[in-house]
N, CA, C, O and the ligand as a Tripos MOL2 file, in Angstrom:
@<TRIPOS>MOLECULE
protein
  265   263    67     0     0
PROTEIN
NO_CHARGES

@<TRIPOS>ATOM
      1 N          -6.1840  -35.5310 -120.5720 N.3       1 MET1
      2 CA         -5.7930  -35.3440 -119.1600 C.3       1 MET1
      3 C          -5.8080  -33.8620 -118.8160 C.2       1 MET1
      4 O          -5.1950  -33.0380 -119.4960 O.2       1 MET1
      5 N          -6.5200  -33.5480 -117.7470 N.am      2 GLU2
      6 CA         -6.5300  -32.1720 -117.2590 C.3       2 GLU2
      7 C          -5.6360  -32.0530 -116.0400 C.2       2 GLU2
      8 O          -5.4600  -33.0070 -115.2820 O.2       2 GLU2
      9 N          -5.0800  -30.8720 -115.8670 N.am      3 HIS3
     10 CA         -4.2370  -30.6000 -114.7040 C.3       3 HIS3
     11 C          -4.8620  -29.4300 -113.9600 C.2       3 HIS3
     12 O          -4.9730  -28.3260 -114.4950 O.2       3 HIS3
     13 N          -5.2600  -29.6790 -112.7430 N.am      4 THR4
     14 CA         -5.9070  -28.6330 -111.9650 C.3       4 THR4
     15 C          -5.0830  -28.3280 -110.7250 C.2       4 THR4
     16 O          -4.6200  -29.2300 -110.0270 O.2       4 THR4
     17 N          -4.9120  -27.0460 -110.4690 N.am      5 THR5
     18 CA         -4.2190  -26.6230 -109.2610 C.3       5 THR5
     19 C          -5.2070  -25.9140 -108.3540 C.2       5 THR5
     20 O          -5.8870  -24.9780 -108.7740 O.2       5 THR5
     21 N          -5.2840  -26.3600 -107.1210 N.am      6 LEU6
     22 CA         -6.1820  -25.7400 -106.1470 C.3       6 LEU6
     23 C          -5.3750  -25.2010 -104.9800 C.2       6 LEU6
     24 O          -4.3800  -25.7940 -104.5630 O.2       6 LEU6
     25 N          -5.8230  -24.0680 -104.4640 N.am      7 LYS7
     26 CA         -5.1980  -23.5150 -103.2550 C.3       7 LYS7
     27 C          -6.1650  -23.7670 -102.1040 C.2       7 LYS7
     28 O          -7.3130  -23.3220 -102.1150 O.2       7 LYS7
     29 N          -5.6630  -24.4950 -101.1170 N.am      8 ILE8
     30 CA         -6.5350  -24.9950 -100.0520 C.3       8 ILE8
     31 C          -6.1340  -24.4210  -98.6990 C.2       8 ILE8
     32 O          -4.9550  -24.3090  -98.3650 O.2       8 ILE8
     33 N          -7.1550  -24.0630  -97.9390 N.am      9 GLU9
     34 CA         -6.9150  -23.5420  -96.5990 C.3       9 GLU9
     35 C          -7.4510  -24.5440  -95.5810 C.2       9 GLU9
     36 O          -8.4640  -25.2000  -95.8260 O.2       9 GLU9
     37 N          -6.7760  -24.6620  -94.4470 N.am     10 GLY10
     38 CA         -7.2980  -25.4790  -93.3620 C.3      10 GLY10
     39 C          -6.5370  -26.7700  -93.1260 C.2      10 GLY10
     40 O          -6.8760  -27.5350  -92.2230 O.2      10 GLY10
     41 N          -5.5060  -27.0190  -93.9330 N.am     11 MET11
     42 CA         -4.6840  -28.2030  -93.6780 C.3      11 MET11
     43 C          -3.6260  -27.8260  -92.6410 C.2      11 MET11
     44 O          -2.8800  -26.8630  -92.8150 O.2      11 MET11
     45 N          -3.5770  -28.6100  -91.5560 N.am     12 THR12
     46 CA         -2.6560  -28.2500  -90.4790 C.3      12 THR12
     47 C          -1.5580  -29.2750  -90.2470 C.2      12 THR12
     48 O          -0.5690  -28.9820  -89.5750 O.2      12 THR12
     49 N          -1.7180  -30.4570  -90.7900 N.am     13 CYS13
     50 CA         -0.7090  -31.4870  -90.5480 C.3      13 CYS13
     51 C          -0.7360  -32.5030  -91.6830 C.2      13 CYS13
     52 O          -1.5720  -32.4280  -92.5840 O.2      13 CYS13
     53 N           0.1890  -33.4490  -91.6240 N.am     14 MET14
     54 CA          0.2640  -34.4560  -92.6840 C.3      14 MET14
     55 C          -0.9670  -35.3600  -92.6810 C.2      14 MET14
     56 O          -1.2860  -35.9740  -93.6990 O.2      14 MET14
     57 N          -1.6590  -35.4440  -91.5430 N.am     15 GLY15
     58 CA         -2.9080  -36.2040  -91.5050 C.3      15 GLY15
     59 C          -3.9450  -35.5920  -92.4210 C.2      15 GLY15
     60 O          -4.6610  -36.3060  -93.1240 O.2      15 GLY15
     61 N          -4.0280  -34.2590  -92.4150 N.am     16 CYS16
     62 CA         -4.9480  -33.5480  -93.3160 C.3      16 CYS16
     63 C          -4.5700  -33.8290  -94.7630 C.2      16 CYS16
     64 O          -5.4320  -34.0720  -95.6070 O.2      16 CYS16
     65 N          -3.2870  -33.7950  -95.0320 N.am     17 VAL17
     66 CA         -2.8110  -34.0390  -96.3940 C.3      17 VAL17
     67 C          -3.1940  -35.4370  -96.8520 C.2      17 VAL17
     68 O          -3.6580  -35.6360  -97.9750 O.2      17 VAL17
     69 N          -2.9910  -36.4060  -95.9570 N.am     18 ARG18
     70 CA         -3.3280  -37.7920  -96.3060 C.3      18 ARG18
     71 C          -4.8290  -37.9580  -96.5330 C.2      18 ARG18
     72 O          -5.2620  -38.6220  -97.4750 O.2      18 ARG18
     73 N          -5.6150  -37.3350  -95.6440 N.am     19 THR19
     74 CA         -7.0730  -37.4120  -95.7870 C.3      19 THR19
     75 C          -7.5070  -36.8680  -97.1360 C.2      19 THR19
     76 O          -8.2480  -37.5150  -97.8750 O.2      19 THR19
     77 N          -7.0400  -35.6810  -97.4390 N.am     20 LEU20
     78 CA         -7.4360  -35.0360  -98.6780 C.3      20 LEU20
     79 C          -6.9240  -35.8100  -99.8920 C.2      20 LEU20
     80 O          -7.6080  -35.9270 -100.9090 O.2      20 LEU20
     81 N          -5.7250  -36.3250  -99.7640 N.am     21 ASN21
     82 CA         -5.1600  -37.1100 -100.8520 C.3      21 ASN21
     83 C          -6.0390  -38.3240 -101.1430 C.2      21 ASN21
     84 O          -6.3060  -38.6280 -102.3050 O.2      21 ASN21
     85 N          -6.4920  -39.0220 -100.0950 N.am     22 SER22
     86 CA         -7.3080  -40.2110 -100.3640 C.3      22 SER22
     87 C          -8.6900  -39.8350 -100.8800 C.2      22 SER22
     88 O          -9.2510  -40.5430 -101.7160 O.2      22 SER22
     89 N          -9.2490  -38.7190 -100.3870 N.am     23 VAL23
     90 CA        -10.5550  -38.2760 -100.8880 C.3      23 VAL23
     91 C         -10.4710  -37.9740 -102.3870 C.2      23 VAL23
     92 O         -11.3250  -38.3960 -103.1670 O.2      23 VAL23
     93 N          -9.4360  -37.2410 -102.7700 N.am     24 LEU24
     94 CA         -9.3040  -36.8680 -104.1840 C.3      24 LEU24
     95 C          -8.9410  -38.0730 -105.0420 C.2      24 LEU24
     96 O          -9.4610  -38.2320 -106.1460 O.2      24 LEU24
     97 N          -8.0550  -38.9160 -104.5390 N.am     25 SER25
     98 CA         -7.6260  -40.0850 -105.3110 C.3      25 SER25
     99 C          -8.7660  -41.0600 -105.5530 C.2      25 SER25
    100 O          -8.7420  -41.8240 -106.5180 O.2      25 SER25
    101 N          -9.7740  -41.0350 -104.6670 N.am     26 ALA26
    102 CA        -10.9000  -41.9650 -104.7870 C.3      26 ALA26
    103 C         -11.8700  -41.5570 -105.8970 C.2      26 ALA26
    104 O         -12.7020  -42.3630 -106.3160 O.2      26 ALA26
    105 N         -11.7730  -40.3320 -106.3700 N.am     27 LEU27
    106 CA        -12.6880  -39.8920 -107.4290 C.3      27 LEU27
    107 C         -12.3260  -40.5640 -108.7460 C.2      27 LEU27
    108 O         -11.1480  -40.7700 -109.0370 O.2      27 LEU27
    109 N         -13.3370  -40.9080 -109.5440 N.am     28 PRO28
    110 CA        -13.0520  -41.5810 -110.8140 C.3      28 PRO28
    111 C         -12.2460  -40.6900 -111.7560 C.2      28 PRO28
    112 O         -12.5670  -39.5170 -111.9500 O.2      28 PRO28
    113 N         -11.2180  -41.2550 -112.3260 N.am     29 GLY29
    114 CA        -10.4440  -40.5170 -113.3210 C.3      29 GLY29
    115 C          -9.3140  -39.6960 -112.7530 C.2      29 GLY29
    116 O          -8.5670  -39.0680 -113.5030 O.2      29 GLY29
    117 N          -9.1740  -39.6870 -111.4310 N.am     30 VAL30
    118 CA         -8.0600  -38.9530 -110.8280 C.3      30 VAL30
    119 C          -6.8460  -39.8700 -110.8110 C.2      30 VAL30
    120 O          -6.8500  -40.9090 -110.1520 O.2      30 VAL30
    121 N          -5.8110  -39.4780 -111.5370 N.am     31 SER31
    122 CA         -4.6640  -40.3710 -111.6850 C.3      31 SER31
    123 C          -3.4930  -39.9700 -110.8090 C.2      31 SER31
    124 O          -2.6610  -40.8080 -110.4630 O.2      31 SER31
    125 N          -3.4170  -38.6780 -110.4420 N.am     32 HIS32
    126 CA         -2.2970  -38.2750 -109.5930 C.3      32 HIS32
    127 C          -2.6780  -37.0780 -108.7490 C.2      32 HIS32
    128 O          -3.2930  -36.1280 -109.2340 O.2      32 HIS32
    129 N          -2.3050  -37.1320 -107.4770 N.am     33 VAL33
    130 CA         -2.5730  -36.0230 -106.5570 C.3      33 VAL33
    131 C          -1.2710  -35.6850 -105.8450 C.2      33 VAL33
    132 O          -0.6160  -36.5640 -105.2860 O.2      33 VAL33
    133 N          -0.8980  -34.4080 -105.8680 N.am     34 ALA34
    134 CA          0.2740  -33.9490 -105.1210 C.3      34 ALA34
    135 C          -0.1480  -32.7490 -104.2880 C.2      34 ALA34
    136 O          -0.5950  -31.7350 -104.8230 O.2      34 ALA34
    137 N          -0.0020  -32.8710 -102.9820 N.am     35 ILE35
    138 CA         -0.4360  -31.8050 -102.0880 C.3      35 ILE35
    139 C           0.7490  -31.3370 -101.2580 C.2      35 ILE35
    140 O           1.4710  -32.1380 -100.6640 O.2      35 ILE35
    141 N           0.9320  -30.0200 -101.2320 N.am     36 ASP36
    142 CA          1.9920  -29.4340 -100.4260 C.3      36 ASP36
    143 C           1.3740  -28.7600  -99.2060 C.2      36 ASP36
    144 O           0.5740  -27.8330  -99.3330 O.2      36 ASP36
    145 N           1.7520  -29.2340  -98.0350 N.am     37 LEU37
    146 CA          1.1600  -28.7320  -96.7890 C.3      37 LEU37
    147 C           1.4920  -27.2620  -96.5610 C.2      37 LEU37
    148 O           0.6120  -26.4730  -96.2190 O.2      37 LEU37
    149 N           2.7420  -26.8940  -96.7470 N.am     38 GLU38
    150 CA          3.1980  -25.5280  -96.4820 C.3      38 GLU38
    151 C           2.4300  -24.4910  -97.3020 C.2      38 GLU38
    152 O           1.9330  -23.5010  -96.7660 O.2      38 GLU38
    153 N           2.3420  -24.7330  -98.5900 N.am     39 SER39
    154 CA          1.7240  -23.7510  -99.4910 C.3      39 SER39
    155 C           0.2200  -23.9500  -99.6270 C.2      39 SER39
    156 O          -0.4880  -23.0400 -100.0580 O.2      39 SER39
    157 N          -0.2720  -25.1310  -99.2610 N.am     40 GLY40
    158 CA         -1.6880  -25.4250  -99.4450 C.3      40 GLY40
    159 C          -2.0570  -25.6980 -100.8860 C.2      40 GLY40
    160 O          -3.2350  -25.7120 -101.2440 O.2      40 GLY40
    161 N          -1.0460  -25.9170 -101.7140 N.am     41 ILE41
    162 CA         -1.2980  -26.1460 -103.1290 C.3      41 ILE41
    163 C          -1.4920  -27.6340 -103.4060 C.2      41 ILE41
    164 O          -0.6830  -28.4730 -103.0110 O.2      41 ILE41
    165 N          -2.5830  -27.9300 -104.0940 N.am     42 ALA42
    166 CA         -2.8360  -29.2970 -104.5270 C.3      42 ALA42
    167 C          -2.8330  -29.3280 -106.0490 C.2      42 ALA42
    168 O          -3.5220  -28.5420 -106.6980 O.2      42 ALA42
    169 N          -2.0600  -30.2330 -106.6030 N.am     43 LYS43
    170 CA         -2.0190  -30.4040 -108.0440 C.3      43 LYS43
    171 C          -2.5990  -31.7700 -108.3770 C.2      43 LYS43
    172 O          -2.1740  -32.7970 -107.8480 O.2      43 LYS43
    173 N          -3.5800  -31.7490 -109.2680 N.am     44 ILE44
    174 CA         -4.3150  -32.9730 -109.5660 C.3      44 ILE44
    175 C          -4.3270  -33.2110 -111.0700 C.2      44 ILE44
    176 O          -4.6420  -32.3160 -111.8540 O.2      44 ILE44
    177 N          -3.9820  -34.4240 -111.4540 N.am     45 ASP45
    178 CA         -4.1200  -34.8510 -112.8470 C.3      45 ASP45
    179 C          -5.3860  -35.6880 -112.9290 C.2      45 ASP45
    180 O          -5.5620  -36.6390 -112.1670 O.2      45 ASP45
    181 N          -6.2710  -35.3300 -113.8610 N.am     46 HIS46
    182 CA         -7.5470  -36.0450 -113.8850 C.3      46 HIS46
    183 C          -8.1870  -36.0650 -115.2690 C.2      46 HIS46
    184 O          -7.9420  -35.2110 -116.1220 O.2      46 HIS46
    185 N          -9.0120  -37.0790 -115.4420 N.am     47 THR47
    186 CA         -9.9430  -37.1560 -116.5610 C.3      47 THR47
    187 C         -11.3110  -37.4340 -115.9320 C.2      47 THR47
    188 O         -11.3970  -37.6030 -114.7150 O.2      47 THR47
    189 N         -12.3590  -37.4850 -116.7150 N.am     48 LEU48
    190 CA        -13.7130  -37.8320 -116.2630 C.3      48 LEU48
    191 C         -14.3330  -36.7800 -115.3550 C.2      48 LEU48
    192 O         -15.3900  -36.2370 -115.6770 O.2      48 LEU48
    193 N         -13.6970  -36.4820 -114.2250 N.am     49 VAL49
    194 CA        -14.2750  -35.4740 -113.3370 C.3      49 VAL49
    195 C         -13.7690  -34.0770 -113.6950 C.2      49 VAL49
    196 O         -12.6650  -33.9040 -114.2100 O.2      49 VAL49
    197 N         -14.6140  -33.0920 -113.4030 N.am     50 THR50
    198 CA        -14.2460  -31.7050 -113.6860 C.3      50 THR50
    199 C         -13.5650  -31.0810 -112.4700 C.2      50 THR50
    200 O         -13.5730  -31.6440 -111.3750 O.2      50 THR50
    201 N         -12.9810  -29.9190 -112.6880 N.am     51 ALA51
    202 CA        -12.3520  -29.1840 -111.5850 C.3      51 ALA51
    203 C         -13.3890  -28.8340 -110.5190 C.2      51 ALA51
    204 O         -13.0650  -28.7880 -109.3320 O.2      51 ALA51
    205 N         -14.6330  -28.5870 -110.9330 N.am     52 ASP52
    206 CA        -15.6970  -28.2910 -109.9720 C.3      52 ASP52
    207 C         -15.9280  -29.4630 -109.0240 C.2      52 ASP52
    208 O         -16.1430  -29.2780 -107.8260 O.2      52 ASP52
    209 N         -15.8790  -30.6640 -109.5790 N.am     53 THR53
    210 CA        -16.0490  -31.8520 -108.7380 C.3      53 THR53
    211 C         -14.9130  -31.9550 -107.7240 C.2      53 THR53
    212 O         -15.1280  -32.3310 -106.5720 O.2      53 THR53
    213 N         -13.7210  -31.6240 -108.1590 N.am     54 LEU54
    214 CA        -12.5760  -31.6540 -107.2420 C.3      54 LEU54
    215 C         -12.7760  -30.6450 -106.1150 C.2      54 LEU54
    216 O         -12.5210  -30.9360 -104.9470 O.2      54 LEU54
    217 N         -13.2390  -29.4480 -106.4930 N.am     55 ARG55
    218 CA        -13.4770  -28.4100 -105.4740 C.3      55 ARG55
    219 C         -14.5430  -28.8550 -104.4700 C.2      55 ARG55
    220 O         -14.3960  -28.6700 -103.2620 O.2      55 ARG55
    221 N         -15.6110  -29.4420 -104.9960 N.am     56 ASP56
    222 CA        -16.6790  -29.9340 -104.1140 C.3      56 ASP56
    223 C         -16.1340  -30.9830 -103.1420 C.2      56 ASP56
    224 O         -16.4920  -30.9990 -101.9650 O.2      56 ASP56
    225 N         -15.2710  -31.8490 -103.6470 N.am     57 ALA57
    226 CA        -14.7200  -32.9100 -102.8040 C.3      57 ALA57
    227 C         -13.8450  -32.3180 -101.7010 C.2      57 ALA57
    228 O         -13.8700  -32.7930 -100.5650 O.2      57 ALA57
    229 N         -13.0820  -31.2950 -102.0300 N.am     58 VAL58
    230 CA        -12.2270  -30.6400 -101.0310 C.3      58 VAL58
    231 C         -13.0920  -30.0250  -99.9410 C.2      58 VAL58
    232 O         -12.8090  -30.1780  -98.7530 O.2      58 VAL58
    233 N         -14.1410  -29.3330 -100.3470 N.am     59 GLU59
    234 CA        -15.0260  -28.6830  -99.3750 C.3      59 GLU59
    235 C         -15.8060  -29.7320  -98.5770 C.2      59 GLU59
    236 O         -16.0490  -29.5710  -97.3810 O.2      59 GLU59
    237 N         -16.1880  -30.7980  -99.2590 N.am     60 GLY60
    238 CA        -16.9050  -31.8780  -98.5850 C.3      60 GLY60
    239 C         -16.0670  -32.5580  -97.5130 C.2      60 GLY60
    240 O         -16.5980  -33.1260  -96.5590 O.2      60 GLY60
    241 N         -14.7490  -32.4940  -97.6830 N.am     61 ALA61
    242 CA        -13.8480  -33.0960  -96.7120 C.3      61 ALA61
    243 C         -13.5380  -32.1290  -95.5700 C.2      61 ALA61
    244 O         -12.7860  -32.4610  -94.6540 O.2      61 ALA61
    245 N         -14.1210  -30.9370  -95.6320 N.am     62 GLY62
    246 CA        -13.9950  -29.9970  -94.5230 C.3      62 GLY62
    247 C         -12.9060  -28.9470  -94.6740 C.2      62 GLY62
    248 O         -12.5440  -28.2730  -93.7090 O.2      62 GLY62
    249 N         -12.3860  -28.8130  -95.8850 N.am     63 PHE63
    250 CA        -11.3500  -27.8030  -96.1230 C.3      63 PHE63
    251 C         -11.9270  -26.6710  -96.9730 C.2      63 PHE63
    252 O         -12.9840  -26.8060  -97.5890 O.2      63 PHE63
    253 N         -11.2110  -25.5680  -96.9850 N.am     64 GLU64
    254 CA        -11.7020  -24.4280  -97.7520 C.3      64 GLU64
    255 C         -10.7740  -24.1220  -98.9040 C.2      64 GLU64
    256 O          -9.5660  -24.3550  -98.8510 O.2      64 GLU64
    257 N         -11.3910  -23.5850  -99.9560 N.am     65 LEU65
    258 CA        -10.6100  -23.1830 -101.1220 C.3      65 LEU65
    259 C         -10.3490  -21.6890 -101.0440 C.2      65 LEU65
    260 O         -11.2000  -20.9160 -100.6050 O.2      65 LEU65
    261 N          -9.1760  -21.3010 -101.4700 N.am     66 VAL66
    262 CA         -8.8190  -19.8870 -101.4630 C.3      66 VAL66
    263 C          -9.1910  -19.2800 -102.8030 C.2      66 VAL66
    264 O          -8.9780  -18.0870 -103.0200 O.2      66 VAL66
    265 CU         -4.2730  -32.3850  -89.8860 Cu       67 CU67
@<TRIPOS>BOND
     1     1     2 1
     2     2     3 1
     3     3     4 2
     4     3     5 am
     5     5     6 1
     6     6     7 1
     7     7     8 2
     8     7     9 am
     9     9    10 1
    10    10    11 1
    11    11    12 2
    12    11    13 am
    13    13    14 1
    14    14    15 1
    15    15    16 2
    16    15    17 am
    17    17    18 1
    18    18    19 1
    19    19    20 2
    20    19    21 am
    21    21    22 1
    22    22    23 1
    23    23    24 2
    24    23    25 am
    25    25    26 1
    26    26    27 1
    27    27    28 2
    28    27    29 am
    29    29    30 1
    30    30    31 1
    31    31    32 2
    32    31    33 am
    33    33    34 1
    34    34    35 1
    35    35    36 2
    36    35    37 am
    37    37    38 1
    38    38    39 1
    39    39    40 2
    40    39    41 am
    41    41    42 1
    42    42    43 1
    43    43    44 2
    44    43    45 am
    45    45    46 1
    46    46    47 1
    47    47    48 2
    48    47    49 am
    49    49    50 1
    50    50    51 1
    51    51    52 2
    52    51    53 am
    53    53    54 1
    54    54    55 1
    55    55    56 2
    56    55    57 am
    57    57    58 1
    58    58    59 1
    59    59    60 2
    60    59    61 am
    61    61    62 1
    62    62    63 1
    63    63    64 2
    64    63    65 am
    65    65    66 1
    66    66    67 1
    67    67    68 2
    68    67    69 am
    69    69    70 1
    70    70    71 1
    71    71    72 2
    72    71    73 am
    73    73    74 1
    74    74    75 1
    75    75    76 2
    76    75    77 am
    77    77    78 1
    78    78    79 1
    79    79    80 2
    80    79    81 am
    81    81    82 1
    82    82    83 1
    83    83    84 2
    84    83    85 am
    85    85    86 1
    86    86    87 1
    87    87    88 2
    88    87    89 am
    89    89    90 1
    90    90    91 1
    91    91    92 2
    92    91    93 am
    93    93    94 1
    94    94    95 1
    95    95    96 2
    96    95    97 am
    97    97    98 1
    98    98    99 1
    99    99   100 2
   100    99   101 am
   101   101   102 1
   102   102   103 1
   103   103   104 2
   104   103   105 am
   105   105   106 1
   106   106   107 1
   107   107   108 2
   108   107   109 am
   109   109   110 1
   110   110   111 1
   111   111   112 2
   112   111   113 am
   113   113   114 1
   114   114   115 1
   115   115   116 2
   116   115   117 am
   117   117   118 1
   118   118   119 1
   119   119   120 2
   120   119   121 am
   121   121   122 1
   122   122   123 1
   123   123   124 2
   124   123   125 am
   125   125   126 1
   126   126   127 1
   127   127   128 2
   128   127   129 am
   129   129   130 1
   130   130   131 1
   131   131   132 2
   132   131   133 am
   133   133   134 1
   134   134   135 1
   135   135   136 2
   136   135   137 am
   137   137   138 1
   138   138   139 1
   139   139   140 2
   140   139   141 am
   141   141   142 1
   142   142   143 1
   143   143   144 2
   144   143   145 am
   145   145   146 1
   146   146   147 1
   147   147   148 2
   148   147   149 am
   149   149   150 1
   150   150   151 1
   151   151   152 2
   152   151   153 am
   153   153   154 1
   154   154   155 1
   155   155   156 2
   156   155   157 am
   157   157   158 1
   158   158   159 1
   159   159   160 2
   160   159   161 am
   161   161   162 1
   162   162   163 1
   163   163   164 2
   164   163   165 am
   165   165   166 1
   166   166   167 1
   167   167   168 2
   168   167   169 am
   169   169   170 1
   170   170   171 1
   171   171   172 2
   172   171   173 am
   173   173   174 1
   174   174   175 1
   175   175   176 2
   176   175   177 am
   177   177   178 1
   178   178   179 1
   179   179   180 2
   180   179   181 am
   181   181   182 1
   182   182   183 1
   183   183   184 2
   184   183   185 am
   185   185   186 1
   186   186   187 1
   187   187   188 2
   188   187   189 am
   189   189   190 1
   190   190   191 1
   191   191   192 2
   192   191   193 am
   193   193   194 1
   194   194   195 1
   195   195   196 2
   196   195   197 am
   197   197   198 1
   198   198   199 1
   199   199   200 2
   200   199   201 am
   201   201   202 1
   202   202   203 1
   203   203   204 2
   204   203   205 am
   205   205   206 1
   206   206   207 1
   207   207   208 2
   208   207   209 am
   209   209   210 1
   210   210   211 1
   211   211   212 2
   212   211   213 am
   213   213   214 1
   214   214   215 1
   215   215   216 2
   216   215   217 am
   217   217   218 1
   218   218   219 1
   219   219   220 2
   220   219   221 am
   221   221   222 1
   222   222   223 1
   223   223   224 2
   224   223   225 am
   225   225   226 1
   226   226   227 1
   227   227   228 2
   228   227   229 am
   229   229   230 1
   230   230   231 1
   231   231   232 2
   232   231   233 am
   233   233   234 1
   234   234   235 1
   235   235   236 2
   236   235   237 am
   237   237   238 1
   238   238   239 1
   239   239   240 2
   240   239   241 am
   241   241   242 1
   242   242   243 1
   243   243   244 2
   244   243   245 am
   245   245   246 1
   246   246   247 1
   247   247   248 2
   248   247   249 am
   249   249   250 1
   250   250   251 1
   251   251   252 2
   252   251   253 am
   253   253   254 1
   254   254   255 1
   255   255   256 2
   256   255   257 am
   257   257   258 1
   258   258   259 1
   259   259   260 2
   260   259   261 am
   261   261   262 1
   262   262   263 1
   263   263   264 2
@<TRIPOS>SUBSTRUCTURE
     1 MET1         2 RESIDUE 1 A MET
     2 GLU2         6 RESIDUE 1 A GLU
     3 HIS3        10 RESIDUE 1 A HIS
     4 THR4        14 RESIDUE 1 A THR
     5 THR5        18 RESIDUE 1 A THR
     6 LEU6        22 RESIDUE 1 A LEU
     7 LYS7        26 RESIDUE 1 A LYS
     8 ILE8        30 RESIDUE 1 A ILE
     9 GLU9        34 RESIDUE 1 A GLU
    10 GLY10       38 RESIDUE 1 A GLY
    11 MET11       42 RESIDUE 1 A MET
    12 THR12       46 RESIDUE 1 A THR
    13 CYS13       50 RESIDUE 1 A CYS
    14 MET14       54 RESIDUE 1 A MET
    15 GLY15       58 RESIDUE 1 A GLY
    16 CYS16       62 RESIDUE 1 A CYS
    17 VAL17       66 RESIDUE 1 A VAL
    18 ARG18       70 RESIDUE 1 A ARG
    19 THR19       74 RESIDUE 1 A THR
    20 LEU20       78 RESIDUE 1 A LEU
    21 ASN21       82 RESIDUE 1 A ASN
    22 SER22       86 RESIDUE 1 A SER
    23 VAL23       90 RESIDUE 1 A VAL
    24 LEU24       94 RESIDUE 1 A LEU
    25 SER25       98 RESIDUE 1 A SER
    26 ALA26      102 RESIDUE 1 A ALA
    27 LEU27      106 RESIDUE 1 A LEU
    28 PRO28      110 RESIDUE 1 A PRO
    29 GLY29      114 RESIDUE 1 A GLY
    30 VAL30      118 RESIDUE 1 A VAL
    31 SER31      122 RESIDUE 1 A SER
    32 HIS32      126 RESIDUE 1 A HIS
    33 VAL33      130 RESIDUE 1 A VAL
    34 ALA34      134 RESIDUE 1 A ALA
    35 ILE35      138 RESIDUE 1 A ILE
    36 ASP36      142 RESIDUE 1 A ASP
    37 LEU37      146 RESIDUE 1 A LEU
    38 GLU38      150 RESIDUE 1 A GLU
    39 SER39      154 RESIDUE 1 A SER
    40 GLY40      158 RESIDUE 1 A GLY
    41 ILE41      162 RESIDUE 1 A ILE
    42 ALA42      166 RESIDUE 1 A ALA
    43 LYS43      170 RESIDUE 1 A LYS
    44 ILE44      174 RESIDUE 1 A ILE
    45 ASP45      178 RESIDUE 1 A ASP
    46 HIS46      182 RESIDUE 1 A HIS
    47 THR47      186 RESIDUE 1 A THR
    48 LEU48      190 RESIDUE 1 A LEU
    49 VAL49      194 RESIDUE 1 A VAL
    50 THR50      198 RESIDUE 1 A THR
    51 ALA51      202 RESIDUE 1 A ALA
    52 ASP52      206 RESIDUE 1 A ASP
    53 THR53      210 RESIDUE 1 A THR
    54 LEU54      214 RESIDUE 1 A LEU
    55 ARG55      218 RESIDUE 1 A ARG
    56 ASP56      222 RESIDUE 1 A ASP
    57 ALA57      226 RESIDUE 1 A ALA
    58 VAL58      230 RESIDUE 1 A VAL
    59 GLU59      234 RESIDUE 1 A GLU
    60 GLY60      238 RESIDUE 1 A GLY
    61 ALA61      242 RESIDUE 1 A ALA
    62 GLY62      246 RESIDUE 1 A GLY
    63 PHE63      250 RESIDUE 1 A PHE
    64 GLU64      254 RESIDUE 1 A GLU
    65 LEU65      258 RESIDUE 1 A LEU
    66 VAL66      262 RESIDUE 1 A VAL
    67 CU67       265 GROUP 0 **** ****
């Protein structure tokens, strides 16, 4: 199990958090996603996919990484 922390820019409301949460949770091997709106910090527990895949998914959903 890998634990990846990403700093994300562009989330403005809980809708953004929910969107991103479902995008990340849908990836194979992602077992837990915790996103904090205030700090923009997303913590992801995952196997199978790499941190790069997680970053691509965040950007693909229209958010930016810091
Ligand atoms: Cu929003």
